[in-house]
C-alpha positions in Angstrom: -93.6 99.7 12.6 -93.3 95.9 12.6 -95.5 95.8 9.5 -93.3 98.4 7.7 -90.2 96.5 8.6 -91.7 93.3 7.2 -92.7 95.1 4.0 -89.2 96.4 3.6 -87.7 93.0 4.3 -90.0 91.4 1.6 -89.1 94.2 -0.9 -85.4 93.7 -0.3 -85.7 89.9 -0.7 -87.6 90.3 -3.9 -85.0 92.7 -5.3 -82.2 90.3 -4.3 -84.0 87.3 -6.0 -84.5 89.4 -9.1 -80.9 90.4 -9.2 -79.7 86.8 -8.8 -82.1 85.8 -11.6 -80.6 88.4 -13.9 -77.1 87.4 -13.1 -77.9 83.7 -13.7 -79.3 84.5 -17.1 -76.1 86.4 -18.0 -73.8 83.7 -16.7 -75.6 81.2 -19.0 -74.1 82.8 -22.1 -70.6 83.9 -23.2 -69.0 86.5 -20.9 -66.7 89.2 -22.1 -63.1 88.9 -20.9 -62.3 92.6 -20.8 -64.7 95.5 -20.2 -63.8 99.2 -19.9 -65.7 102.1 -18.4 -65.5 105.9 -18.9 -66.9 106.9 -15.5 -68.6 110.1 -16.6 -71.2 112.3 -15.0 -70.1 112.7 -11.3 -70.2 116.5 -11.5 -73.5 116.8 -13.2 -75.0 114.2 -10.9 -73.8 116.3 -7.9 -75.2 119.5 -9.4 -78.6 118.0 -10.1 -78.8 116.7 -6.5 -77.6 120.0 -5.0 -74.4 118.4 -3.7 -70.8 119.6 -3.6 -68.8 118.3 -6.6 -66.6 116.3 -4.4 -69.6 114.4 -3.1 -70.4 113.4 -6.6 -66.9 111.9 -6.9 -67.4 110.1 -3.6 -70.6 108.6 -4.8 -68.8 107.7 -8.0 -66.3 105.6 -6.0 -69.2 103.8 -4.4 -70.5 103.0 -7.9 -67.1 101.7 -8.8 -67.3 99.2 -6.0 -70.8 98.2 -7.1 -69.7 97.6 -10.7 -66.6 95.6 -9.6 -68.8 93.4 -7.6 -71.2 92.8 -10.5 -68.2 92.1 -12.9 -66.7 89.7 -10.4 -70.0 87.8 -10.0 -70.2 87.5 -13.8 -66.6 86.3 -13.9 -65.4 89.2 -16.1 -61.6 88.9 -15.7 -60.4 92.3 -16.7 -62.0 95.7 -15.9 -60.4 99.0 -17.1 -61.7 102.3 -15.7 -60.9 105.9 -16.8 -60.3 107.2 -13.3 -58.4 110.4 -14.0 -57.4 112.0 -17.3 -54.2 113.9 -17.7 -56.4 116.9 -18.7 -58.2 116.7 -15.4 -55.3 118.5 -13.8 -56.6 121.6 -15.6 -59.8 121.6 -13.4 -60.2 124.0 -10.5 -57.5 123.5 -7.9 -60.0 122.8 -5.1 -61.6 120.0 -7.1 -58.2 118.5 -8.1 -57.0 118.6 -4.5 -60.2 117.0 -3.3 -59.8 114.2 -5.9 -56.2 113.6 -4.8 -57.4 113.2 -1.2 -60.2 110.9 -2.3 -57.9 108.8 -4.4 -55.4 108.3 -1.5 -58.2 107.2 0.8 -60.2 105.1 -1.7 -57.2 103.2 -3.0 -56.4 101.7 0.3 -60.1 101.2 1.1 -60.4 99.1 -2.1 -57.5 96.9 -1.3 -57.4 96.3 2.5 -59.2 93.5 4.3 -62.9 93.7 3.5 -62.4 95.9 0.5 -63.9 94.8 -2.8 -60.5 93.9 -4.4 -59.4 91.8 -1.4 -62.9 90.2 -1.1 -63.0 89.2 -4.8 -59.3 88.5 -5.4 -58.7 91.3 -7.8 -55.2 92.5 -8.7 -54.7 96.3 -9.2 -52.7 97.7 -12.1 -52.1 101.4 -12.5 -52.1 102.5 -16.2 -50.9 106.0 -16.7 -48.2 108.6 -15.9 -48.1 108.0 -12.2 -45.3 110.5 -11.7 -47.7 113.4 -12.4 -49.5 112.6 -9.1 -48.5 114.1 -5.7 -46.1 111.9 -3.7 -48.8 110.8 -1.3 -51.0 109.5 -4.1 -48.0 107.7 -5.7 -47.3 106.0 -2.3 -51.0 105.0 -2.0 -50.9 103.5 -5.5 -47.7 101.6 -4.7 -49.2 100.2 -1.5 -52.4 99.2 -3.2 -50.5 97.4 -6.0 -48.4 95.6 -3.4 -51.4 94.6 -1.3 -53.1 93.0 -4.4 -50.1 91.5 -6.2 -51.0 88.0 -5.2 -54.7 88.2 -6.2 -55.4 86.1 -9.3 -59.1 85.9 -9.9 -59.4 89.2 -11.8 -57.7 92.4 -12.7 -58.6 96.1 -12.3 -56.7 98.5 -14.6 -57.0 101.9 -13.0 -56.2 104.3 -15.8 -54.9 107.4 -14.0 -53.5 109.9 -14.9 -54.1 108.7 -18.4 -54.4 109.9 -22.0 -54.6 107.6 -25.0 -52.7 110.1 -27.1 -49.9 110.1 -24.5 -50.0 106.3 -24.4 -49.6 106.0 -28.2 -47.0 108.7 -28.4 -44.9 107.0 -25.7 -45.4 103.6 -27.4 -44.1 105.0 -30.7 -41.1 106.6 -29.0 -40.2 103.4 -27.2 -40.7 101.3 -30.3 -38.3 103.5 -32.3 -35.8 103.6 -29.4 -35.8 99.7 -29.1 -35.4 99.3 -32.9 -32.4 101.6 -32.8 -30.8 99.8 -29.9 -31.2 96.5 -31.7 -30.1 97.9 -35.0 -33.3 96.7 -36.5 -33.7 97.5 -40.2 -37.1 96.0 -40.8 -40.2 98.3 -41.0 -41.9 99.0 -37.7 -45.3 97.2 -37.6 -48.5 97.8 -35.7 -47.7 94.9 -33.5 -44.4 96.5 -32.5 -46.3 99.6 -31.3 -49.1 97.6 -29.7 -46.5 95.7 -27.7 -45.4 99.0 -26.1 -48.8 100.2 -25.1 -49.5 100.5 -21.4 -52.2 97.9 -21.5 -49.9 95.4 -23.1 -47.3 96.0 -20.4 -49.9 94.8 -17.8 -50.9 91.8 -20.1 -54.4 92.9 -20.7 -56.4 91.0 -23.4 -58.2 92.7 -26.3 -61.0 95.0 -25.2 -64.4 93.4 -25.7 -66.8 96.2 -24.5 -66.3 99.9 -23.7 -69.1 101.7 -21.9 -69.4 105.4 -21.3 -72.0 106.8 -18.9 -73.9 110.2 -18.7 -75.2 110.4 -22.3 -72.0 111.8 -23.9 -71.2 110.2 -27.2 -67.4 110.4 -27.3 -64.4 108.4 -26.2 -62.5 111.4 -24.6 -59.0 110.1 -25.3 -59.6 106.7 -23.6 -58.2 103.4 -25.0 -58.4 104.7 -28.6 -56.0 102.1 -30.0 -57.5 99.3 -28.0 -61.1 99.9 -29.1 -60.3 100.4 -32.8 -61.0 96.7 -33.7 -63.8 94.4 -32.6 -64.7 96.4 -29.5 -68.4 97.0 -28.9 -68.9 100.6 -27.8 -72.0 101.6 -25.7 -73.0 105.1 -24.6 -75.7 105.1 -21.9 -77.6 108.0 -20.3 -77.1 107.0 -16.7 -74.7 109.1 -14.7 -71.8 107.0 -13.3 -72.9 107.2 -9.6 -76.3 105.7 -10.6 -74.9 102.8 -12.7 -76.1 99.4 -11.8 -77.0 95.9 -13.0 -80.0 97.1 -15.0 -77.6 99.3 -17.1 -75.2 96.4 -17.7 -77.8 93.7 -18.4 -78.8 94.8 -22.0 -75.1 95.5 -22.9 -74.0 92.0 -21.9 -77.0 90.4 -23.6 -76.2 92.4 -26.8 -72.6 91.1 -26.6 -73.9 87.6 -26.2 -76.3 87.9 -29.1 -73.5 89.2 -31.4 -71.1 86.4 -30.3 -73.8 83.8 -31.0 -74.5 85.3 -34.4 -70.9 84.9 -35.6 
């Protein structure tokens, strides 16, 4: 047993050194300011492993913590994640109810002392139609936002419940409403609409990279306006619960290569 423990210790040390080396290589180049994730594949991951679907979502939450730690180490200032789509309410009631319980628990776990947001100084923004959530989830979101309001090292945009079409429709409605109130006769511009997007309201910068996991090559109504210009979009085969540094390494290196080639 002592020999086995020593071998495991040496393995863990080697993995940690390799991880640090990879991160040091990435930090030597330009770092994206804003990265977004479509966190896809929790259910398929669970089915393949013979788990209950909810356990796949639990493991997906663990993956979110892992990704946030990597992004914080790389000094990526803004991370946006597609946590819950408006259309997800159409899933089986048992799954939706389980997700609501998980959200309530996970939100406070992220933000309280020892949580990844508290540890790395990350402020939480909620981007979406919060009023669609049950009252207890709305309360948890409000508490999490309050707990992190004084964090200034980085920002997590938790997009839930979110739909890009809903965001754009609301932005157009608000733009027209504001123009009518001001008696504005000039044509409405793209910038007018962009200023009313949910991401603009939380002062997010332009989106540099969008990553979707699980091998599905579509955006699924996530940040469609934001990624329409100068955003590098990557689709990777890894299921979200399995995502790690080795998945992000080639994406960041590709971003750096393209920045240097300009």
